C-alpha positions as CSV (number, residue, x, y, z in Angstrom):
1,X,0.0,0.0,0.0
2,X,1.2,3.5,-0.8
3,X,1.7,5.5,2.3
4,X,2.5,9.3,2.2
5,X,5.0,10.3,4.8
6,X,5.6,13.7,6.4
7,X,8.3,15.8,4.8
8,X,10.4,15.8,7.8
9,X,10.5,12.1,8.5
10,X,13.2,10.1,6.8
11,X,14.3,10.3,3.2
12,X,12.2,10.3,0.0
13,X,12.8,6.7,-0.7
14,X,10.7,5.6,2.3
15,X,7.6,6.3,0.2
16,X,8.5,3.4,-2.0
17,X,8.1,0.7,0.6
18,X,5.0,-1.4,0.7
19,X,4.9,-1.5,4.5
20,X,5.7,1.8,6.2
21,X,6.6,0.0,9.5
22,X,9.3,-2.3,8.2
23,X,13.0,-1.7,9.0
24,X,15.2,-0.2,6.4
25,X,18.0,-2.6,7.0
26,X,15.7,-5.6,6.3
27,X,14.8,-4.9,2.7
28,X,17.1,-2.2,1.2
29,X,20.3,-2.4,-0.8
30,X,22.6,0.2,-2.3
31,X,24.0,0.8,-5.7
32,X,27.7,0.2,-5.8
33,X,28.3,0.2,-9.6
34,X,26.5,1.6,-12.6
35,X,27.2,1.9,-16.3
36,X,25.0,2.9,-19.2
37,X,22.8,-0.2,-19.2
38,X,23.4,-2.1,-16.0
39,X,23.9,-1.6,-12.2
40,X,25.2,-3.7,-9.3
41,X,23.5,-3.5,-5.9
42,X,25.1,-4.5,-2.6
43,X,22.5,-6.1,-0.3
44,X,22.1,-8.9,2.2
45,X,20.6,-12.3,1.6
46,X,19.2,-12.6,5.1
47,X,18.0,-10.3,7.9
48,X,19.7,-9.4,11.1
49,X,17.8,-12.3,12.7
50,X,19.3,-14.7,10.2
51,X,16.1,-15.3,8.2
52,X,16.6,-15.6,4.5
53,X,14.1,-13.3,2.8
54,X,14.4,-14.5,-0.8
55,X,13.4,-11.1,-2.1
56,X,16.4,-10.8,-4.4
57,X,15.6,-13.4,-7.0
58,X,16.3,-13.6,-10.8
59,X,13.5,-12.2,-13.0
60,X,12.1,-9.7,-10.5
61,X,11.8,-6.0,-11.2
62,X,13.3,-3.7,-8.5
63,X,13.2,0.0,-8.0
64,X,16.2,2.4,-7.4
65,X,15.0,5.6,-5.8
66,X,16.4,8.9,-7.0
67,X,15.3,12.4,-6.1
68,X,13.2,13.0,-9.2
69,X,12.4,9.5,-10.4
70,X,12.5,5.8,-9.6
71,X,14.7,3.7,-11.9
72,X,13.3,0.3,-12.7
73,X,15.8,-2.6,-13.0
74,X,15.5,-6.3,-13.9
75,X,17.4,-8.7,-11.7
76,X,19.4,-11.1,-14.0
77,X,22.1,-12.3,-11.6
78,X,22.5,-12.8,-7.8
79,X,25.8,-13.8,-6.4
80,X,27.8,-14.0,-3.2
81,X,31.3,-12.7,-3.8
82,X,33.2,-15.1,-1.5
83,X,30.9,-18.1,-2.4
84,X,30.7,-19.0,1.3
85,X,27.6,-19.1,3.4
86,X,27.9,-17.8,7.0
87,X,25.6,-19.2,9.6
88,X,26.7,-16.9,12.4
89,X,26.6,-13.5,10.7
90,X,24.8,-11.8,7.8
91,X,25.6,-12.8,4.2
92,X,26.3,-9.9,1.8
93,X,25.4,-10.5,-1.8
94,X,25.7,-8.6,-5.1
95,X,22.6,-8.2,-7.3
96,X,23.1,-7.4,-11.0
97,X,20.2,-5.6,-12.6
98,X,19.5,-4.4,-16.2
99,X,18.1,-0.9,-16.4
100,X,14.7,-1.0,-18.0
101,X,13.4,2.5,-17.6
102,X,12.2,5.0,-15.0
103,X,8.9,5.9,-13.3
104,X,7.9,9.5,-12.5
105,X,4.9,10.8,-10.7
106,X,2.7,13.1,-12.8
107,X,2.7,16.6,-11.4
108,X,-1.0,17.1,-12.0
109,X,-2.6,13.7,-11.3
110,X,0.1,12.2,-9.1
111,X,-0.1,8.9,-11.0
112,X,3.1,7.1,-11.8
113,X,4.1,7.3,-15.5
114,X,6.7,4.9,-17.0
115,X,9.3,5.9,-19.6
116,X,11.6,3.4,-21.3
117,X,14.5,5.8,-21.5
118,X,16.9,6.7,-18.6
119,X,17.3,10.4,-18.1
120,X,19.0,10.2,-14.7
121,X,21.2,7.3,-13.9
122,X,21.5,5.8,-10.4
123,X,24.5,7.1,-8.4
124,X,26.6,5.0,-6.0
125,X,24.8,4.7,-2.7
126,X,21.3,5.1,-4.2
127,X,18.7,3.1,-2.3
128,X,17.2,0.1,-4.0
129,X,14.2,-2.0,-2.9
130,X,11.3,-4.1,-4.2
131,X,9.1,-2.3,-6.7
132,X,5.7,-1.2,-5.4
133,X,2.5,-2.4,-7.1
134,X,1.6,1.0,-8.5
135,X,4.9,1.4,-10.2
136,X,4.7,-2.2,-11.5
137,X,1.3,-1.5,-13.0
138,X,2.6,1.7,-14.6
139,X,5.5,-0.2,-16.2
140,X,3.0,-2.3,-18.2
141,X,0.4,0.4,-18.7
142,X,-0.7,0.8,-22.4
143,X,-1.3,4.6,-22.2
144,X,-4.9,4.5,-23.2
145,X,-4.6,2.1,-26.2
146,X,-7.5,-0.4,-26.6
147,X,-6.3,-3.4,-24.5
148,X,-7.4,-7.0,-23.7
149,X,-6.3,-9.1,-20.7
150,X,-4.6,-12.4,-21.7
151,X,-3.2,-13.4,-18.3
152,X,-1.2,-12.2,-15.3
153,X,2.3,-11.0,-14.7
154,X,4.7,-13.7,-13.6
155,X,6.1,-11.4,-10.9
156,X,2.8,-10.3,-9.4
157,X,-0.3,-12.4,-10.3
158,X,-2.6,-9.7,-8.9
159,X,-1.7,-7.5,-11.9
160,X,-3.2,-8.2,-15.3
161,X,-1.1,-8.8,-18.4
162,X,-2.7,-6.6,-21.1
163,X,-1.8,-6.2,-24.7
164,X,-2.9,-3.6,-27.3
165,X,-5.0,-5.9,-29.4
166,X,-5.2,-3.6,-32.4
167,X,-1.5,-3.0,-32.7
168,X,-0.9,-6.7,-32.1
169,X,-3.1,-7.6,-35.0
170,X,-2.4,-4.9,-37.5
171,X,1.3,-5.0,-37.2
172,X,1.4,-8.9,-37.3
173,X,2.4,-11.2,-34.4
174,X,4.3,-14.4,-33.8
175,X,4.0,-17.1,-31.2
176,X,7.1,-19.3,-30.8
177,X,8.0,-22.1,-28.4
178,X,9.1,-25.7,-28.3
179,X,6.7,-28.6,-28.5
180,X,4.4,-29.0,-25.6
181,X,4.7,-25.6,-23.9
182,X,1.1,-24.5,-24.8
183,X,1.5,-22.6,-28.1
184,X,-1.8,-23.8,-29.5
185,X,-3.6,-22.9,-26.3
186,X,-2.0,-19.4,-26.3
187,X,-3.1,-19.0,-30.0
188,X,-6.6,-20.1,-29.1
189,X,-6.8,-17.5,-26.3
190,X,-5.4,-14.7,-28.5
191,X,-7.9,-15.5,-31.3
192,X,-10.8,-15.5,-28.8
193,X,-9.8,-12.1,-27.5
194,X,-9.3,-10.8,-31.1
195,X,-12.8,-11.7,-32.3
196,X,-14.4,-10.4,-29.1
197,X,-12.7,-7.0,-29.5
198,X,-13.1,-6.9,-33.3
199,X,-16.3,-8.7,-34.4
200,X,-15.7,-7.8,-38.1
201,X,-12.4,-9.6,-38.2
202,X,-12.2,-12.8,-40.3
203,X,-9.6,-15.4,-39.5
204,X,-8.2,-18.1,-41.7
205,X,-6.2,-20.8,-39.8
206,X,-3.9,-23.0,-41.9
207,X,-4.1,-26.0,-39.6
208,X,-1.7,-28.8,-40.5
209,X,-2.7,-30.9,-37.4
210,X,-6.5,-30.6,-37.7
211,X,-6.8,-29.5,-34.1
212,X,-8.3,-26.0,-34.0
213,X,-11.8,-26.7,-35.1
214,X,-12.7,-28.4,-31.8
215,X,-11.5,-25.3,-29.9
216,X,-14.0,-23.0,-31.7
217,X,-17.2,-25.0,-32.1
218,X,-19.4,-22.0,-32.1
219,X,-17.2,-19.6,-34.1
220,X,-15.6,-21.6,-36.9
221,X,-16.3,-23.4,-40.1
222,X,-14.3,-26.5,-40.8
223,X,-12.9,-27.2,-44.2
224,X,-11.1,-30.4,-44.9
225,X,-10.3,-32.6,-47.9
226,X,-14.0,-33.8,-48.1
227,X,-15.5,-30.3,-48.0
228,X,-12.8,-28.3,-49.8
229,X,-13.8,-27.1,-53.3
230,X,-10.9,-25.2,-54.8
231,X,-11.3,-25.4,-58.6
232,X,-8.1,-25.9,-60.6
233,X,-8.7,-22.8,-62.7
234,X,-8.3,-20.6,-59.7
235,X,-4.6,-21.6,-59.5
236,X,-2.0,-19.5,-61.2
237,X,0.4,-21.2,-63.6
238,X,3.2,-21.6,-61.1
239,X,0.8,-23.1,-58.5
240,X,-0.8,-25.4,-61.1
241,X,2.6,-26.6,-62.2
242,X,3.5,-27.3,-58.6
243,X,0.5,-29.7,-58.4
244,X,1.1,-31.1,-61.9
245,X,4.8,-32.0,-61.2
246,X,4.0,-33.3,-57.7
247,X,6.5,-30.9,-56.1
248,X,9.4,-31.9,-58.3
249,X,11.5,-29.8,-60.6
250,X,9.3,-28.4,-63.4
251,X,10.1,-28.9,-67.1
252,X,10.4,-25.5,-68.8
253,X,9.1,-26.7,-72.1
254,X,5.9,-28.2,-70.6
255,X,5.3,-25.0,-68.5
256,X,5.7,-22.8,-71.6
257,X,3.2,-25.0,-73.5
258,X,0.7,-24.6,-70.6
259,X,1.3,-20.9,-70.7
260,X,0.3,-20.9,-74.4
261,X,-2.6,-23.4,-74.3
262,X,-4.5,-22.5,-71.1
263,X,-5.6,-19.0,-72.5
264,X,-6.9,-20.9,-75.6
265,X,-8.9,-23.2,-73.4
266,X,-10.3,-20.3,-71.4
267,X,-11.3,-18.6,-74.6
268,X,-13.1,-21.7,-75.7
269,X,-15.1,-21.8,-72.5
270,X,-16.1,-18.1,-72.8
271,X,-16.8,-18.2,-76.5
272,X,-17.5,-21.8,-77.6
273,X,-18.2,-20.9,-81.2
274,X,-15.4,-18.3,-81.6
275,X,-12.2,-18.8,-83.5
276,X,-9.7,-20.8,-81.4
277,X,-6.8,-18.6,-82.4
278,X,-6.2,-15.7,-80.1
279,X,-4.7,-12.5,-81.5
280,X,-1.5,-11.5,-79.6
281,X,-2.5,-8.8,-77.2
282,X,-6.1,-8.9,-78.3
283,X,-7.4,-10.5,-75.1
284,X,-6.5,-9.8,-71.5
285,X,-7.0,-13.4,-70.4
286,X,-3.7,-15.0,-69.4
287,X,-2.7,-18.3,-67.8
288,X,-3.0,-16.6,-64.4
289,X,-6.4,-15.1,-64.9
290,X,-9.0,-16.8,-62.6
291,X,-11.4,-17.7,-65.5
292,X,-13.0,-21.1,-65.8
293,X,-11.9,-23.6,-68.5
294,X,-12.4,-27.3,-69.2
295,X,-9.6,-29.8,-68.9
296,X,-11.1,-31.5,-71.9
297,X,-10.5,-28.4,-74.0
298,X,-6.9,-28.2,-72.7
299,X,-6.2,-31.8,-73.6
300,X,-7.8,-31.2,-77.0
301,X,-5.5,-28.3,-77.6
302,X,-2.5,-30.5,-76.7
303,X,-3.8,-33.2,-79.2
304,X,-4.1,-30.6,-81.9
305,X,-0.6,-29.3,-81.2
306,X,0.7,-32.8,-81.6
307,X,-1.1,-33.2,-85.0
308,X,0.4,-30.1,-86.5
309,X,3.0,-30.8,-89.2
310,X,5.3,-28.0,-88.0
311,X,5.4,-29.1,-84.4
312,X,7.1,-32.5,-84.7
313,X,9.8,-31.4,-82.2
314,X,7.1,-30.6,-79.6
315,X,5.4,-34.0,-79.7
316,X,7.5,-35.6,-76.9
317,X,6.7,-32.6,-74.7
318,X,3.0,-32.8,-75.6
319,X,2.8,-36.5,-74.8
320,X,4.6,-36.0,-71.5
321,X,2.3,-33.0,-70.5
322,X,-0.8,-34.9,-71.5
323,X,0.3,-37.9,-69.4
324,X,0.8,-35.7,-66.4
325,X,-2.6,-34.1,-66.8
326,X,-4.4,-37.5,-67.1
327,X,-2.5,-38.9,-64.1
328,X,-3.6,-35.9,-61.9
329,X,-7.2,-36.1,-63.1
330,X,-7.3,-39.8,-62.2
331,X,-5.7,-39.4,-58.8
332,X,-8.5,-39.4,-56.1
333,X,-6.4,-37.2,-53.8
334,X,-7.0,-34.2,-56.1
335,X,-10.8,-34.4,-56.1
336,X,-11.0,-31.0,-54.4
337,X,-9.6,-29.5,-57.7
338,X,-11.2,-31.6,-60.4
339,X,-14.2,-33.1,-58.7
340,X,-16.8,-30.7,-60.2
341,X,-18.4,-32.4,-63.3
342,X,-19.9,-29.1,-64.4
343,X,-17.3,-26.3,-64.9
344,X,-18.9,-23.2,-63.7
345,X,-17.8,-19.8,-62.5
346,X,-18.1,-20.5,-58.7
347,X,-15.4,-18.1,-57.5
348,X,-17.9,-16.1,-55.5
349,X,-19.1,-19.2,-53.6
350,X,-15.6,-20.5,-53.1
351,X,-14.2,-17.2,-51.8
352,X,-17.3,-16.5,-49.7
353,X,-17.1,-19.9,-48.0
354,X,-13.4,-19.8,-47.2
355,X,-13.2,-16.2,-46.1
356,X,-16.6,-16.0,-44.4
357,X,-18.3,-13.3,-46.4
358,X,-20.8,-13.0,-44.9
359,X,-19.7,-14.8,-41.7
360,X,-23.1,-15.6,-40.2
361,X,-21.7,-15.5,-36.7
362,X,-18.8,-17.8,-37.6
363,X,-15.8,-15.6,-38.5
364,X,-13.1,-18.3,-38.3
365,X,-12.2,-20.8,-41.0
366,X,-10.2,-23.8,-39.9
367,X,-8.5,-25.1,-43.0
368,X,-7.4,-28.7,-42.1
369,X,-4.5,-29.8,-44.3
370,X,-3.6,-33.2,-42.7
371,X,-5.4,-35.1,-45.4
372,X,-4.0,-33.2,-48.3
373,X,-1.1,-34.6,-50.4
374,X,2.2,-33.1,-49.3
375,X,3.0,-31.9,-52.8
376,X,-0.3,-30.0,-52.9
377,X,-0.2,-28.2,-49.6
378,X,2.3,-25.6,-50.8
379,X,0.2,-24.7,-53.8
380,X,-3.1,-24.6,-51.9
381,X,-1.5,-22.3,-49.2
382,X,-0.2,-20.1,-52.0
383,X,-3.7,-19.7,-53.5
384,X,-5.3,-19.0,-50.1
385,X,-2.7,-16.4,-49.0
386,X,-2.8,-14.7,-52.4
387,X,-6.7,-14.6,-52.4
388,X,-6.6,-13.2,-48.8
389,X,-4.4,-10.3,-49.8
390,X,-6.3,-9.6,-53.0
391,X,-9.6,-9.5,-51.2
392,X,-8.4,-7.1,-48.6
393,X,-6.8,-5.0,-51.3
394,X,-9.8,-4.7,-53.6
395,X,-12.3,-4.3,-50.7
396,X,-10.6,-0.9,-50.0
397,X,-10.0,-1.9,-46.4
398,X,-13.6,-2.9,-45.6
399,X,-12.6,-6.6,-45.2
400,X,-10.3,-7.3,-42.3
401,X,-8.5,-10.7,-42.6
402,X,-6.1,-12.5,-40.3
403,X,-4.1,-15.4,-41.9
404,X,-2.8,-17.6,-39.1
405,X,0.0,-20.0,-40.2
406,X,0.5,-22.9,-37.8
407,X,4.0,-24.5,-38.2
408,X,4.9,-21.6,-40.4
409,X,8.5,-22.8,-41.0
410,X,7.0,-25.4,-43.4
411,X,5.8,-22.7,-45.8
412,X,8.4,-20.1,-45.2
413,X,11.7,-21.9,-44.5
414,X,14.9,-19.9,-44.0
415,X,16.6,-21.7,-46.8
416,X,15.4,-20.2,-50.0
417,X,16.1,-23.4,-51.9
418,X,13.4,-25.2,-49.8
419,X,9.7,-24.6,-49.8
420,X,7.5,-23.2,-52.6
421,X,8.5,-19.8,-54.0
422,X,4.9,-18.5,-54.7
423,X,3.8,-19.5,-51.1
424,X,6.8,-17.6,-49.7
425,X,6.0,-14.6,-51.9
426,X,2.3,-14.5,-51.1
427,X,2.9,-14.6,-47.3
428,X,5.8,-12.2,-47.5
429,X,3.5,-9.8,-49.4
430,X,1.0,-10.0,-46.5
431,X,3.8,-9.4,-44.0
432,X,5.2,-6.4,-45.9
433,X,2.1,-4.7,-47.3
434,X,-0.9,-6.3,-45.7
435,X,-1.5,-4.0,-42.8
436,X,-2.1,-1.1,-45.3
437,X,-5.2,-2.9,-46.7
438,X,-6.4,-4.8,-43.6
439,X,-4.7,-8.2,-44.2
440,X,-2.8,-9.4,-41.2
441,X,-0.4,-12.3,-40.5
442,X,-0.1,-14.5,-37.4
443,X,2.9,-16.8,-37.3
444,X,3.2,-19.9,-35.1
445,X,6.3,-22.0,-35.1
446,X,8.4,-24.2,-32.8
447,X,11.6,-23.6,-34.8
448,X,12.1,-19.8,-35.4
449,X,15.6,-20.6,-36.5
450,X,14.2,-22.4,-39.6
451,X,11.8,-19.6,-40.4
452,X,12.5,-16.9,-43.0
453,X,14.1,-14.0,-41.1
454,X,12.2,-11.5,-43.3
455,X,8.8,-12.8,-42.1
456,X,9.8,-12.8,-38.4
457,X,11.2,-9.3,-38.7
458,X,7.8,-8.1,-39.9
459,X,6.1,-9.4,-36.8
460,X,6.0,-6.4,-34.5
461,X,4.8,-8.4,-31.5
462,X,6.3,-11.7,-30.4
463,X,5.2,-14.1,-27.7
464,X,8.2,-16.3,-26.9
465,X,7.5,-19.3,-24.9
466,X,10.1,-21.9,-23.7
467,X,12.9,-22.5,-26.3
468,X,15.7,-25.0,-25.7
469,X,17.5,-24.7,-29.0
470,X,20.4,-22.3,-29.0
471,X,19.8,-21.3,-32.6
472,X,16.2,-20.5,-31.9
473,X,17.1,-18.5,-28.8
474,X,19.7,-16.5,-30.9
475,X,17.0,-15.5,-33.4
476,X,14.7,-14.2,-30.6
477,X,17.6,-12.3,-29.0
478,X,18.3,-10.5,-32.3
479,X,14.7,-9.3,-32.4
480,X,14.5,-7.8,-28.8
481,X,15.6,-4.4,-27.7
482,X,19.0,-4.3,-26.0
483,X,17.6,-2.8,-22.8
484,X,15.6,-6.0,-22.3
485,X,18.1,-8.6,-23.5
486,X,18.6,-10.2,-20.1
487,X,14.9,-11.1,-20.0
488,X,15.6,-13.8,-22.6
489,X,18.0,-15.6,-20.3
490,X,14.8,-17.3,-19.0
491,X,13.8,-18.7,-22.4
492,X,15.0,-22.2,-21.6
493,X,13.5,-22.4,-18.1
494,X,10.0,-20.9,-18.3
495,X,7.1,-23.0,-17.2
496,X,3.8,-24.1,-18.9
497,X,1.7,-21.2,-20.3
498,X,4.5,-18.7,-19.5
499,X,5.8,-16.4,-22.2
500,X,7.9,-13.3,-22.7
501,X,6.0,-10.7,-24.8
502,X,7.8,-7.8,-26.5
503,X,7.1,-5.4,-29.3
504,X,4.4,-2.9,-30.4
505,X,1.6,-4.8,-28.6
506,X,3.0,-4.3,-25.1
507,X,4.3,-1.3,-23.2
508,X,7.6,-2.9,-22.4
509,X,9.0,-6.4,-22.4
510,X,6.7,-8.5,-20.2
511,X,7.0,-11.9,-18.6
512,X,3.5,-13.3,-18.3
513,X,1.4,-16.3,-17.7
514,X,-1.5,-16.9,-20.1
515,X,-5.0,-17.4,-18.7
516,X,-6.1,-21.0,-18.2
517,X,-8.7,-22.0,-20.7
518,X,-11.4,-24.5,-20.1
519,X,-10.7,-28.0,-21.3
520,X,-13.2,-27.7,-24.2
521,X,-11.4,-24.6,-25.6
522,X,-7.9,-26.2,-25.8
523,X,-7.0,-27.2,-29.4
524,X,-6.8,-31.0,-30.0
525,X,-7.9,-32.0,-26.5
526,X,-11.3,-33.4,-27.5
527,X,-9.8,-35.4,-30.3
528,X,-7.2,-36.9,-27.8
529,X,-9.8,-37.6,-25.2
530,X,-12.1,-39.4,-27.6
531,X,-9.3,-41.8,-28.5
532,X,-7.7,-42.2,-25.1
533,X,-10.2,-44.6,-23.6
534,X,-8.7,-48.0,-22.6
535,X,-10.2,-51.0,-24.4
536,X,-9.4,-54.3,-26.1
537,X,-9.7,-52.9,-29.6
538,X,-13.1,-54.3,-30.4
539,X,-14.6,-50.8,-30.8
540,X,-12.1,-49.7,-33.4
541,X,-13.7,-49.3,-36.9
542,X,-10.9,-50.8,-38.9
543,X,-12.9,-50.7,-42.1
544,X,-13.4,-47.0,-41.8
545,X,-9.8,-46.4,-41.1
546,X,-8.7,-48.4,-44.1
547,X,-11.2,-46.5,-46.3
548,X,-9.8,-43.2,-45.1
549,X,-6.3,-44.5,-45.6
550,X,-7.1,-45.4,-49.2
551,X,-8.9,-42.0,-49.7
552,X,-11.1,-43.5,-52.4
553,X,-14.8,-42.6,-52.3
554,X,-17.5,-45.2,-52.5
555,X,-19.1,-45.5,-56.0
556,X,-22.4,-43.6,-56.2
557,X,-24.9,-43.6,-59.1
558,X,-24.6,-40.5,-61.2
559,X,-28.0,-38.7,-61.6
560,X,-28.7,-35.7,-63.6
561,X,-31.6,-33.4,-62.5
562,X,-34.2,-32.1,-64.8
563,X,-33.1,-28.9,-66.4
564,X,-29.5,-29.3,-65.4
565,X,-27.1,-28.3,-68.1
566,X,-24.4,-30.9,-68.9
567,X,-21.6,-30.4,-71.4
568,X,-22.0,-32.8,-74.3
569,X,-18.3,-33.4,-74.4
570,X,-17.0,-35.9,-71.9
571,X,-14.2,-34.4,-69.8
572,X,-11.0,-36.1,-68.7
573,X,-11.5,-37.7,-65.4
574,X,-15.1,-38.8,-66.1
575,X,-16.1,-42.4,-66.4
576,X,-17.3,-41.9,-70.0
577,X,-14.1,-40.2,-71.2
578,X,-12.1,-42.1,-73.8
579,X,-8.8,-41.1,-75.3
580,X,-9.3,-40.3,-79.0
581,X,-7.4,-42.5,-81.4
582,X,-5.2,-41.2,-84.1
583,X,-7.8,-41.9,-86.8
584,X,-10.5,-40.1,-84.8
585,X,-8.2,-37.1,-84.4
586,X,-7.5,-36.9,-88.1
587,X,-11.2,-37.4,-89.0
588,X,-12.2,-34.6,-86.6
589,X,-9.6,-32.3,-88.0
590,X,-10.8,-32.9,-91.6
591,X,-14.4,-32.1,-90.4
592,X,-13.3,-28.9,-88.8
593,X,-11.8,-27.8,-92.1
């Protein structure tokens, strides 16, 4: 409790003690050395009665009283110079602190105000003691910025840990920590606070472990391999080639042929009776334009290219490209791209479903990627990240989108030779330019050392949980201010739900403990609980597991509704599709003439 003393009693530093009746010699130390960033305090580990107080502990903030201000320091080392403990007398110790800032009382309101800078450094002999609660609250005060409470301070659990939620979102954020420290739980808490404070925010979670949908049963829409409908014509040429070549090195000749033939197929869809030859520069449709086209038309264009007399040298390339297309069309893992029998312009429905426009009370989309082929994940993430940025850009800031990347080092590795370049470019574009248009980025990773440094440098608020790898710790140290570097010495020893937050979203570097969420709101818990019951195995649906493992749907009768328009030309991938023979191709070409 803050107690105002009379002017004639004692020195000014007596106002800083929590208990006015306690003896000075029991709790105070004195500064014996100070430089531009650190100070050393001489104190005693025990009282005159031989009782060890334990007040000088690593990680605590202390106050050094000066005539005009109170300097705040962080204890990062406590030592006994002679390394000998004396039972008969008092034990002097040296306390090393890092200077964090200073607190001054406002002359008008009298409230303590914290400033990160140091205007007056402690002098030798200055009195130091435990920081009072009012000063501790002032250190982490957000100065009127809209704030949400995400936990409590590790030093004093009676003080709330607040973050400026708008600055945290708009300037991007990252949650890093080793496996099992509670990253997913912290992300779940942050997302709940975000949608409560900003109801118009849409969230897209790239979830590689299929665990977040159970944490938001009332706020999210779940999209998995069974419900995903992302037509192939929405992919750009680079993204489509990534799918076509199954993540391997592309063949330049085949990609160039796709670049020439895809616009022709798009033109055939838009104008079925028009001339198939496009005038150079006469149409704005390119291979990257999200306009529908039929795979049957694309394969037909390849067949016609092979039949031309002047393209004998291109025939091996055409055959190889056609084989790749037919293989992808026949692969059941790519149903989400080629499943639609009727090629229609469904971009409005696709975008509205994925990005929740309108959201109907469910602003979160959990995109579960565990069932997707590994060679397709990069291309799909590229499409979604690119669409998110374009939607925010062309909505003139009316649409607020947060793209949350779980296990972000998969999509944006530090090694430029790894990963998929369009995915890296799409997410980097959000990180560099997204906040101007209302598209934000959230990064979650257990290996910040393997993450692209450019992405992490764009995250203005970082929540660092326990990290044991020295390379990962070095990356976080390079991102924190020098005046708070000693805080990161605790990275390898923090407990569950503990984190060090620093950046634009907090007033100063803060060690906090996240709120404890109910069991039903922790990602992945319900899935684990449902499978953790002990039994003899008789209740396991082995047939269902094998069916999901094969990823082949059960055959269903194909019915066509009355009035439903169906293309008379069978498309590649359909049961009635048959490769045309050489004679049929030549006969059809003569009829066209």
